[in-house]
C-alpha positions, 0 to 999 in steps of 0.5 A: 120852790118853797110850799106856802101854807093856807087855811083850807075854804069852801071848794078844796074839798075834792083836792083834801078828799084827794090827800085823804086817800092818798095818805090811806093808801101811803098807810095801808087803809084805803078801804076805811076811807067813807068820807065823801066830799061833802061830808068834808063841806058839810063839816068844815066849812060849816057854820061853826066848825070843830075840825079845821084843814091847812093846805100846802101849795107851790107851784106845782099846785097843793102839794100837802095838808093837815087837819086838826081840831082843838081838844082839852087837857084836864092836867093842864087846864087848857086846850090843846091841839090835836093833829089827824092828818098830816100828808105831804106829796111823795115827791115833795117830802123833804123839800121842808113841806111838812116842817113848813105844816107843823110849824104854822100849827104849832103857830095856831096852837100858840095863838089860841093858847095851847098846852100842847099840840099832839099826833098819832103815827104808825110804829112801822112809819119809821121816816115820819117818827125820825122826822117828828123826834127831829122838832123836839116831839116825845112818844107817849109810848106809856098810853093805849090808844082804845076806839068806839066805832059802828056796832060797839058803839052804837050798842054802847049808845043804846045804853044810855036811854036817852036815844031810845 
């Protein structure tokens, strides 16, 4: 059974959310998922979406997904494709579904004249790291990721004055 890769469409919110929750469980981050089907509908399937998703399907139904958006590299002077989530159901891993999703993403990056494609991977996720390296991906070990969320984000935004 080979997977067919298609763009997500309205009506896919439930399966996308199910994949997000399965991925979060795999990453031991279930407690961080607050997204709802309504959130996905209003952000992925609005008039001018800023994020997009692909669905992988085989004879048994949906078996994986990728969620991505475009960013920008000032050094390259070109857009990049950022892969936010890639997930393949456990019983379909090793069957080429993940590679098919990444190949489609690479094609989308090329079609959009992107200078690069990037994603994060948890440092304990040895199977994924080995898979990405087998595709020729390079780890960016010299970079550290920073994040503002919740109260820290609100506090810094309040410093702007424009939100008062």
